[in-house]
mmCIF file as gemmi writes it, N, C-alpha and C atoms, coordinates in Angstrom:
data_model
loop_
_atom_site.group_PDB
_atom_site.id
_atom_site.type_symbol
_atom_site.label_atom_id
_atom_site.label_alt_id
_atom_site.label_comp_id
_atom_site.label_asym_id
_atom_site.label_entity_id
_atom_site.label_seq_id
_atom_site.pdbx_PDB_ins_code
_atom_site.Cartn_x
_atom_site.Cartn_y
_atom_site.Cartn_z
_atom_site.occupancy
_atom_site.B_iso_or_equiv
_atom_site.pdbx_formal_charge
_atom_site.auth_seq_id
_atom_site.auth_asym_id
_atom_site.pdbx_PDB_model_num
ATOM 1 N N . MET Axp A 1 ? -25.534 -47.478 -26.065 1 0 ? 1 A 1
ATOM 2 C CA . MET Axp A 1 ? -24.332 -46.981 -26.688 1 0 ? 1 A 1
ATOM 3 C C . MET Axp A 1 ? -23.532 -46.077 -25.745 1 0 ? 1 A 1
ATOM 4 N N . ILE Axp A 2 ? -24.216 -45.113 -25.092 1 0 ? 2 A 1
ATOM 5 C CA . ILE Axp A 2 ? -23.495 -44.253 -24.147 1 0 ? 2 A 1
ATOM 6 C C . ILE Axp A 2 ? -23.785 -44.61 -22.703 1 0 ? 2 A 1
ATOM 7 N N . GLN Axp A 3 ? -24.717 -45.536 -22.463 1 0 ? 3 A 1
ATOM 8 C CA . GLN Axp A 3 ? -25.11 -45.862 -21.094 1 0 ? 3 A 1
ATOM 9 C C . GLN Axp A 3 ? -23.956 -46.396 -20.258 1 0 ? 3 A 1
ATOM 10 N N . ASP Axp A 4 ? -23.008 -47.1 -20.876 1 0 ? 4 A 1
ATOM 11 C CA . ASP Axp A 4 ? -21.923 -47.711 -20.122 1 0 ? 4 A 1
ATOM 12 C C . ASP Axp A 4 ? -20.7 -46.808 -20.002 1 0 ? 4 A 1
ATOM 13 N N . ARG Axp A 5 ? -20.822 -45.542 -20.364 1 0 ? 5 A 1
ATOM 14 C CA . ARG Axp A 5 ? -19.691 -44.621 -20.304 1 0 ? 5 A 1
ATOM 15 C C . ARG Axp A 5 ? -20.002 -43.473 -19.342 1 0 ? 5 A 1
ATOM 16 N N . PRO Axp A 6 ? -18.954 -42.976 -18.647 1 0 ? 6 A 1
ATOM 17 C CA . PRO Axp A 6 ? -19.165 -41.798 -17.809 1 0 ? 6 A 1
ATOM 18 C C . PRO Axp A 6 ? -19.56 -40.611 -18.699 1 0 ? 6 A 1
ATOM 19 N N . PHE Axp A 7 ? -20.576 -39.856 -18.309 1 0 ? 7 A 1
ATOM 20 C CA . PHE Axp A 7 ? -20.964 -38.696 -19.107 1 0 ? 7 A 1
ATOM 21 C C . PHE Axp A 7 ? -21.514 -37.598 -18.214 1 0 ? 7 A 1
ATOM 22 N N . ARG Axp A 8 ? -21.568 -36.386 -18.783 1 0 ? 8 A 1
ATOM 23 C CA . ARG Axp A 8 ? -22.154 -35.225 -18.126 1 0 ? 8 A 1
ATOM 24 C C . ARG Axp A 8 ? -23.049 -34.539 -19.14 1 0 ? 8 A 1
ATOM 25 N N . MET Axp A 9 ? -24.083 -33.929 -18.661 1 0 ? 9 A 1
ATOM 26 C CA . MET Axp A 9 ? -24.939 -33.124 -19.526 1 0 ? 9 A 1
ATOM 27 C C . MET Axp A 9 ? -24.355 -31.713 -19.584 1 0 ? 9 A 1
ATOM 28 N N . GLY Axp A 10 ? -24.498 -31.059 -20.73 1 0 ? 10 A 1
ATOM 29 C CA . GLY Axp A 10 ? -23.981 -29.711 -20.889 1 0 ? 10 A 1
ATOM 30 C C . GLY Axp A 10 ? -24.882 -28.889 -21.799 1 0 ? 10 A 1
ATOM 31 N N . ILE Axp A 11 ? -24.491 -27.66 -22.021 1 0 ? 11 A 1
ATOM 32 C CA . ILE Axp A 11 ? -25.185 -26.755 -22.939 1 0 ? 11 A 1
ATOM 33 C C . ILE Axp A 11 ? -24.148 -26.225 -23.914 1 0 ? 11 A 1
ATOM 34 N N . ASN Axp A 12 ? -24.443 -26.302 -25.198 1 0 ? 12 A 1
ATOM 35 C CA . ASN Axp A 12 ? -23.563 -25.797 -26.239 1 0 ? 12 A 1
ATOM 36 C C . ASN Axp A 12 ? -24.142 -24.492 -26.765 1 0 ? 12 A 1
ATOM 37 N N . GLY Axp A 13 ? -23.362 -23.423 -26.743 1 0 ? 13 A 1
ATOM 38 C CA . GLY Axp A 13 ? -23.822 -22.124 -27.2 1 0 ? 13 A 1
ATOM 39 C C . GLY Axp A 13 ? -24.263 -21.262 -26.04 1 0 ? 13 A 1
ATOM 40 N N . ASP Axp A 14 ? -24.642 -20.03 -26.363 1 0 ? 14 A 1
ATOM 41 C CA . ASP Axp A 14 ? -25.163 -19.127 -25.344 1 0 ? 14 A 1
ATOM 42 C C . ASP Axp A 14 ? -25.946 -18.017 -26.041 1 0 ? 14 A 1
ATOM 43 N N . GLY Axp A 15 ? -26.528 -17.135 -25.272 1 0 ? 15 A 1
ATOM 44 C CA . GLY Axp A 15 ? -27.302 -16.052 -25.853 1 0 ? 15 A 1
ATOM 45 C C . GLY Axp A 15 ? -28.554 -16.573 -26.53 1 0 ? 15 A 1
ATOM 46 N N . GLY Axp A 16 ? -28.774 -16.182 -27.78 1 0 ? 16 A 1
ATOM 47 C CA . GLY Axp A 16 ? -29.973 -16.567 -28.527 1 0 ? 16 A 1
ATOM 48 C C . GLY Axp A 16 ? -29.971 -17.992 -29.03 1 0 ? 16 A 1
ATOM 49 N N . TRP Axp A 17 ? -28.826 -18.654 -28.986 1 0 ? 17 A 1
ATOM 50 C CA . TRP Axp A 17 ? -28.763 -20.032 -29.475 1 0 ? 17 A 1
ATOM 51 C C . TRP Axp A 17 ? -28.029 -20.892 -28.464 1 0 ? 17 A 1
ATOM 52 N N . ALA Axp A 18 ? -28.658 -21.964 -28.072 1 0 ? 18 A 1
ATOM 53 C CA . ALA Axp A 18 ? -28.039 -22.942 -27.174 1 0 ? 18 A 1
ATOM 54 C C . ALA Axp A 18 ? -28.766 -24.263 -27.348 1 0 ? 18 A 1
ATOM 55 N N . GLU Axp A 19 ? -28.033 -25.37 -27.2 1 0 ? 19 A 1
ATOM 56 C CA . GLU Axp A 19 ? -28.659 -26.688 -27.305 1 0 ? 19 A 1
ATOM 57 C C . GLU Axp A 19 ? -28.068 -27.624 -26.271 1 0 ? 19 A 1
ATOM 58 N N . PRO Axp A 20 ? -28.856 -28.602 -25.819 1 0 ? 20 A 1
ATOM 59 C CA . PRO Axp A 20 ? -28.332 -29.582 -24.87 1 0 ? 20 A 1
ATOM 60 C C . PRO Axp A 20 ? -27.194 -30.374 -25.51 1 0 ? 20 A 1
ATOM 61 N N . SER Axp A 21 ? -26.225 -30.744 -24.699 1 0 ? 21 A 1
ATOM 62 C CA . SER Axp A 21 ? -25.07 -31.513 -25.162 1 0 ? 21 A 1
ATOM 63 C C . SER Axp A 21 ? -24.764 -32.634 -24.18 1 0 ? 21 A 1
ATOM 64 N N . VAL Axp A 22 ? -24.077 -33.65 -24.667 1 0 ? 22 A 1
ATOM 65 C CA . VAL Axp A 22 ? -23.602 -34.738 -23.824 1 0 ? 22 A 1
ATOM 66 C C . VAL Axp A 22 ? -22.082 -34.728 -23.902 1 0 ? 22 A 1
ATOM 67 N N . ILE Axp A 23 ? -21.431 -34.738 -22.747 1 0 ? 23 A 1
ATOM 68 C CA . ILE Axp A 23 ? -19.977 -34.742 -22.665 1 0 ? 23 A 1
ATOM 69 C C . ILE Axp A 23 ? -19.556 -36.127 -22.193 1 0 ? 23 A 1
ATOM 70 N N . LEU Axp A 24 ? -18.843 -36.847 -23.045 1 0 ? 24 A 1
ATOM 71 C CA . LEU Axp A 24 ? -18.414 -38.216 -22.738 1 0 ? 24 A 1
ATOM 72 C C . LEU Axp A 24 ? -16.954 -38.261 -22.342 1 0 ? 24 A 1
ATOM 73 N N . SER Axp A 25 ? -16.621 -39.138 -21.427 1 0 ? 25 A 1
ATOM 74 C CA . SER Axp A 25 ? -15.233 -39.382 -21.037 1 0 ? 25 A 1
ATOM 75 C C . SER Axp A 25 ? -14.77 -40.702 -21.628 1 0 ? 25 A 1
ATOM 76 N N . ARG Axp A 26 ? -13.468 -40.786 -21.838 1 0 ? 26 A 1
ATOM 77 C CA . ARG Axp A 26 ? -12.844 -42.034 -22.293 1 0 ? 26 A 1
ATOM 78 C C . ARG Axp A 26 ? -13.463 -42.576 -23.582 1 0 ? 26 A 1
ATOM 79 N N . VAL Axp A 27 ? -13.544 -41.742 -24.604 1 0 ? 27 A 1
ATOM 80 C CA . VAL Axp A 27 ? -14.069 -42.156 -25.9 1 0 ? 27 A 1
ATOM 81 C C . VAL Axp A 27 ? -13.042 -41.758 -26.97 1 0 ? 27 A 1
ATOM 82 N N . SER Axp A 28 ? -12.813 -42.632 -27.933 1 0 ? 28 A 1
ATOM 83 C CA . SER Axp A 28 ? -11.855 -42.338 -29.003 1 0 ? 28 A 1
ATOM 84 C C . SER Axp A 28 ? -12.49 -41.413 -30.038 1 0 ? 28 A 1
ATOM 85 N N . LEU Axp A 29 ? -11.664 -40.858 -30.893 1 0 ? 29 A 1
ATOM 86 C CA . LEU Axp A 29 ? -12.166 -40 -31.961 1 0 ? 29 A 1
ATOM 87 C C . LEU Axp A 29 ? -13.125 -40.771 -32.864 1 0 ? 29 A 1
ATOM 88 N N . ARG Axp A 30 ? -12.784 -41.999 -33.206 1 0 ? 30 A 1
ATOM 89 C CA . ARG Axp A 30 ? -13.674 -42.818 -34.06 1 0 ? 30 A 1
ATOM 90 C C . ARG Axp A 30 ? -15.016 -43.078 -33.371 1 0 ? 30 A 1
ATOM 91 N N . GLU Axp A 31 ? -14.977 -43.377 -32.072 1 0 ? 31 A 1
ATOM 92 C CA . GLU Axp A 31 ? -16.227 -43.602 -31.33 1 0 ? 31 A 1
ATOM 93 C C . GLU Axp A 31 ? -17.064 -42.326 -31.257 1 0 ? 31 A 1
ATOM 94 N N . ALA Axp A 32 ? -16.411 -41.185 -31.015 1 0 ? 32 A 1
ATOM 95 C CA . ALA Axp A 32 ? -17.129 -39.912 -30.954 1 0 ? 32 A 1
ATOM 96 C C . ALA Axp A 32 ? -17.795 -39.607 -32.29 1 0 ? 32 A 1
ATOM 97 N N . ALA Axp A 33 ? -17.079 -39.851 -33.388 1 0 ? 33 A 1
ATOM 98 C CA . ALA Axp A 33 ? -17.641 -39.621 -34.721 1 0 ? 33 A 1
ATOM 99 C C . ALA Axp A 33 ? -18.813 -40.562 -34.989 1 0 ? 33 A 1
ATOM 100 N N . ALA Axp A 34 ? -18.663 -41.824 -34.615 1 0 ? 34 A 1
ATOM 101 C CA . ALA Axp A 34 ? -19.75 -42.796 -34.827 1 0 ? 34 A 1
ATOM 102 C C . ALA Axp A 34 ? -20.995 -42.398 -34.03 1 0 ? 34 A 1
ATOM 103 N N . LEU Axp A 35 ? -20.808 -41.956 -32.793 1 0 ? 35 A 1
ATOM 104 C CA . LEU Axp A 35 ? -21.942 -41.509 -31.985 1 0 ? 35 A 1
ATOM 105 C C . LEU Axp A 35 ? -22.58 -40.262 -32.589 1 0 ? 35 A 1
ATOM 106 N N . GLY Axp A 36 ? -21.754 -39.32 -33.024 1 0 ? 36 A 1
ATOM 107 C CA . GLY Axp A 36 ? -22.278 -38.116 -33.652 1 0 ? 36 A 1
ATOM 108 C C . GLY Axp A 36 ? -23.105 -38.436 -34.884 1 0 ? 36 A 1
ATOM 109 N N . ARG Axp A 37 ? -22.602 -39.317 -35.715 1 0 ? 37 A 1
ATOM 110 C CA . ARG Axp A 37 ? -23.351 -39.718 -36.912 1 0 ? 37 A 1
ATOM 111 C C . ARG Axp A 37 ? -24.643 -40.433 -36.528 1 0 ? 37 A 1
ATOM 112 N N . HIS Axp A 38 ? -24.575 -41.3 -35.526 1 0 ? 38 A 1
ATOM 113 C CA . HIS Axp A 38 ? -25.755 -42.036 -35.073 1 0 ? 38 A 1
ATOM 114 C C . HIS Axp A 38 ? -26.881 -41.083 -34.655 1 0 ? 38 A 1
ATOM 115 N N . PHE Axp A 39 ? -26.501 -39.975 -34.015 1 0 ? 39 A 1
ATOM 116 C CA . PHE Axp A 39 ? -27.487 -39.014 -33.544 1 0 ? 39 A 1
ATOM 117 C C . PHE Axp A 39 ? -27.712 -37.853 -34.518 1 0 ? 39 A 1
ATOM 118 N N . GLY Axp A 40 ? -27.212 -37.986 -35.757 1 0 ? 40 A 1
ATOM 119 C CA . GLY Axp A 40 ? -27.488 -36.999 -36.802 1 0 ? 40 A 1
ATOM 120 C C . GLY Axp A 40 ? -26.786 -35.667 -36.645 1 0 ? 40 A 1
ATOM 121 N N . GLN Axp A 41 ? -25.625 -35.664 -36.002 1 0 ? 41 A 1
ATOM 122 C CA . GLN Axp A 41 ? -24.89 -34.419 -35.8 1 0 ? 41 A 1
ATOM 123 C C . GLN Axp A 41 ? -24.023 -34.084 -37.014 1 0 ? 41 A 1
ATOM 124 N N . ALA Axp A 42 ? -23.871 -32.794 -37.299 1 0 ? 42 A 1
ATOM 125 C CA . ALA Axp A 42 ? -22.99 -32.345 -38.384 1 0 ? 42 A 1
ATOM 126 C C . ALA Axp A 42 ? -21.535 -32.358 -37.927 1 0 ? 42 A 1
ATOM 127 N N . ALA Axp A 43 ? -21.32 -32.245 -36.613 1 0 ? 43 A 1
ATOM 128 C CA . ALA Axp A 43 ? -19.959 -32.187 -36.073 1 0 ? 43 A 1
ATOM 129 C C . ALA Axp A 43 ? -19.985 -32.589 -34.606 1 0 ? 43 A 1
ATOM 130 N N . VAL Axp A 44 ? -18.807 -32.909 -34.083 1 0 ? 44 A 1
ATOM 131 C CA . VAL Axp A 44 ? -18.633 -33.155 -32.648 1 0 ? 44 A 1
ATOM 132 C C . VAL Axp A 44 ? -17.422 -32.353 -32.188 1 0 ? 44 A 1
ATOM 133 N N . LEU Axp A 45 ? -17.383 -32.046 -30.918 1 0 ? 45 A 1
ATOM 134 C CA . LEU Axp A 45 ? -16.212 -31.423 -30.316 1 0 ? 45 A 1
ATOM 135 C C . LEU Axp A 45 ? -15.455 -32.538 -29.618 1 0 ? 45 A 1
ATOM 136 N N . PHE Axp A 46 ? -14.206 -32.758 -30.014 1 0 ? 46 A 1
ATOM 137 C CA . PHE Axp A 46 ? -13.415 -33.864 -29.471 1 0 ? 46 A 1
ATOM 138 C C . PHE Axp A 46 ? -12.237 -33.293 -28.701 1 0 ? 46 A 1
ATOM 139 N N . GLY Axp A 47 ? -12.018 -33.813 -27.499 1 0 ? 47 A 1
ATOM 140 C CA . GLY Axp A 47 ? -10.944 -33.297 -26.674 1 0 ? 47 A 1
ATOM 141 C C . GLY Axp A 47 ? -9.955 -34.348 -26.236 1 0 ? 47 A 1
ATOM 142 N N . VAL Axp A 48 ? -8.726 -33.884 -26.016 1 0 ? 48 A 1
ATOM 143 C CA . VAL Axp A 48 ? -7.642 -34.705 -25.473 1 0 ? 48 A 1
ATOM 144 C C . VAL Axp A 48 ? -6.97 -33.856 -24.405 1 0 ? 48 A 1
ATOM 145 N N . GLY Axp A 49 ? -6.992 -34.339 -23.172 1 0 ? 49 A 1
ATOM 146 C CA . GLY Axp A 49 ? -6.42 -33.543 -22.086 1 0 ? 49 A 1
ATOM 147 C C . GLY Axp A 49 ? -7.202 -32.262 -21.911 1 0 ? 49 A 1
ATOM 148 N N . ARG Axp A 50 ? -6.506 -31.128 -22.022 1 0 ? 50 A 1
ATOM 149 C CA . ARG Axp A 50 ? -7.173 -29.828 -21.884 1 0 ? 50 A 1
ATOM 150 C C . ARG Axp A 50 ? -7.405 -29.152 -23.235 1 0 ? 50 A 1
ATOM 151 N N . ARG Axp A 51 ? -7.289 -29.901 -24.337 1 0 ? 51 A 1
ATOM 152 C CA . ARG Axp A 51 ? -7.489 -29.319 -25.667 1 0 ? 51 A 1
ATOM 153 C C . ARG Axp A 51 ? -8.684 -29.965 -26.35 1 0 ? 51 A 1
ATOM 154 N N . ALA Axp A 52 ? -9.342 -29.212 -27.216 1 0 ? 52 A 1
ATOM 155 C CA . ALA Axp A 52 ? -10.479 -29.735 -27.97 1 0 ? 52 A 1
ATOM 156 C C . ALA Axp A 52 ? -10.479 -29.135 -29.368 1 0 ? 52 A 1
ATOM 157 N N . ALA Axp A 53 ? -11.008 -29.882 -30.341 1 0 ? 53 A 1
ATOM 158 C CA . ALA Axp A 53 ? -11.107 -29.411 -31.724 1 0 ? 53 A 1
ATOM 159 C C . ALA Axp A 53 ? -12.469 -29.796 -32.287 1 0 ? 53 A 1
ATOM 160 N N . LEU Axp A 54 ? -12.95 -28.999 -33.221 1 0 ? 54 A 1
ATOM 161 C CA . LEU Axp A 54 ? -14.203 -29.286 -33.894 1 0 ? 54 A 1
ATOM 162 C C . LEU Axp A 54 ? -13.959 -30.305 -34.998 1 0 ? 54 A 1
ATOM 163 N N . VAL Axp A 55 ? -14.754 -31.378 -35.017 1 0 ? 55 A 1
ATOM 164 C CA . VAL Axp A 55 ? -14.611 -32.443 -36.019 1 0 ? 55 A 1
ATOM 165 C C . VAL Axp A 55 ? -15.897 -32.497 -36.834 1 0 ? 55 A 1
ATOM 166 N N . TRP Axp A 56 ? -15.807 -32.09 -38.093 1 0 ? 56 A 1
ATOM 167 C CA . TRP Axp A 56 ? -16.962 -32.142 -38.992 1 0 ? 56 A 1
ATOM 168 C C . TRP Axp A 56 ? -17.161 -33.561 -39.483 1 0 ? 56 A 1
ATOM 169 N N . LEU Axp A 57 ? -18.392 -34.018 -39.506 1 0 ? 57 A 1
ATOM 170 C CA . LEU Axp A 57 ? -18.72 -35.39 -39.897 1 0 ? 57 A 1
ATOM 171 C C . LEU Axp A 57 ? -19.298 -35.382 -41.311 1 0 ? 57 A 1
ATOM 172 N N . TRP Axp A 58 ? -18.45 -35.152 -42.272 1 0 ? 58 A 1
ATOM 173 C CA . TRP Axp A 58 ? -18.879 -35.125 -43.666 1 0 ? 58 A 1
ATOM 174 C C . TRP Axp A 58 ? -19.109 -36.548 -44.144 1 0 ? 58 A 1
ATOM 175 N N . PRO Axp A 59 ? -19.955 -36.743 -45.153 1 0 ? 59 A 1
ATOM 176 C CA . PRO Axp A 59 ? -20.215 -38.104 -45.649 1 0 ? 59 A 1
ATOM 177 C C . PRO Axp A 59 ? -18.912 -38.819 -46.031 1 0 ? 59 A 1
ATOM 178 N N . GLY Axp A 60 ? -18.683 -39.951 -45.396 1 0 ? 60 A 1
ATOM 179 C CA . GLY Axp A 60 ? -17.521 -40.774 -45.715 1 0 ? 60 A 1
ATOM 180 C C . GLY Axp A 60 ? -16.196 -40.33 -45.142 1 0 ? 60 A 1
ATOM 181 N N . ARG Axp A 61 ? -16.163 -39.199 -44.415 1 0 ? 61 A 1
ATOM 182 C CA . ARG Axp A 61 ? -14.889 -38.752 -43.835 1 0 ? 61 A 1
ATOM 183 C C . ARG Axp A 61 ? -15.116 -37.757 -42.71 1 0 ? 61 A 1
ATOM 184 N N . MET Axp A 62 ? -14.052 -37.553 -41.943 1 0 ? 62 A 1
ATOM 185 C CA . MET Axp A 62 ? -14.061 -36.554 -40.877 1 0 ? 62 A 1
ATOM 186 C C . MET Axp A 62 ? -13.114 -35.434 -41.285 1 0 ? 62 A 1
ATOM 187 N N . VAL Axp A 63 ? -13.465 -34.214 -40.976 1 0 ? 63 A 1
ATOM 188 C CA . VAL Axp A 63 ? -12.593 -33.074 -41.218 1 0 ? 63 A 1
ATOM 189 C C . VAL Axp A 63 ? -12.369 -32.386 -39.877 1 0 ? 63 A 1
ATOM 190 N N . ILE Axp A 64 ? -11.117 -32.35 -39.445 1 0 ? 64 A 1
ATOM 191 C CA . ILE Axp A 64 ? -10.777 -31.802 -38.13 1 0 ? 64 A 1
ATOM 192 C C . ILE Axp A 64 ? -10.287 -30.375 -38.3 1 0 ? 64 A 1
ATOM 193 N N . GLU Axp A 65 ? -10.954 -29.434 -37.631 1 0 ? 65 A 1
ATOM 194 C CA . GLU Axp A 65 ? -10.493 -28.049 -37.639 1 0 ? 65 A 1
ATOM 195 C C . GLU Axp A 65 ? -9.281 -27.954 -36.732 1 0 ? 65 A 1
ATOM 196 N N . ARG Axp A 66 ? -8.201 -27.467 -37.252 1 0 ? 66 A 1
ATOM 197 C CA . ARG Axp A 66 ? -6.934 -27.431 -36.538 1 0 ? 66 A 1
ATOM 198 C C . ARG Axp A 66 ? -6.831 -26.325 -35.5 1 0 ? 66 A 1
ATOM 199 N N . ARG Axp A 67 ? -7.834 -25.506 -35.391 1 0 ? 67 A 1
ATOM 200 C CA . ARG Axp A 67 ? -7.824 -24.481 -34.347 1 0 ? 67 A 1
ATOM 201 C C . ARG Axp A 67 ? -8.217 -25.14 -33.037 1 0 ? 67 A 1
ATOM 202 N N . TRP Axp A 68 ? -7.285 -25.295 -32.146 1 0 ? 68 A 1
ATOM 203 C CA . TRP Axp A 68 ? -7.569 -25.946 -30.863 1 0 ? 68 A 1
ATOM 204 C C . TRP Axp A 68 ? -8.103 -24.929 -29.872 1 0 ? 68 A 1
ATOM 205 N N . VAL Axp A 69 ? -9.051 -25.368 -29.079 1 0 ? 69 A 1
ATOM 206 C CA . VAL Axp A 69 ? -9.579 -24.583 -27.966 1 0 ? 69 A 1
ATOM 207 C C . VAL Axp A 69 ? -8.901 -25.132 -26.714 1 0 ? 69 A 1
ATOM 208 N N . THR Axp A 70 ? -8.38 -24.278 -25.878 1 0 ? 70 A 1
ATOM 209 C CA . THR Axp A 70 ? -7.684 -24.731 -24.675 1 0 ? 70 A 1
ATOM 210 C C . THR Axp A 70 ? -8.45 -24.273 -23.44 1 0 ? 70 A 1
ATOM 211 N N . SER Axp A 71 ? -8.684 -25.213 -22.542 1 0 ? 71 A 1
ATOM 212 C CA . SER Axp A 71 ? -9.376 -24.915 -21.295 1 0 ? 71 A 1
ATOM 213 C C . SER Axp A 71 ? -8.426 -24.175 -20.351 1 0 ? 71 A 1
ATOM 214 N N . SER Axp A 72 ? -8.962 -23.226 -19.622 1 0 ? 72 A 1
ATOM 215 C CA . SER Axp A 72 ? -8.15 -22.525 -18.624 1 0 ? 72 A 1
ATOM 216 C C . SER Axp A 72 ? -8.265 -23.181 -17.26 1 0 ? 72 A 1
ATOM 217 N N . ALA Axp A 73 ? -9.157 -24.163 -17.136 1 0 ? 73 A 1
ATOM 218 C CA . ALA Axp A 73 ? -9.362 -24.82 -15.833 1 0 ? 73 A 1
ATOM 219 C C . ALA Axp A 73 ? -8.408 -25.978 -15.667 1 0 ? 73 A 1
């Protein structure tokens, strides 16, 4: 599923809580949600350009938090 896509390993969180993450390139919002659901995630972080938003994967629908995070890099 992700083997044929460019990806990077990452860490989500810091301090007392952190978990391994996978950062995928060139994936649509629908694909990101499908992958998140496949791996049992409650949400995914989806980005376009230098912006990203939290997408909750509720049963039967996605809920996108409108607070965008902007990269300074």
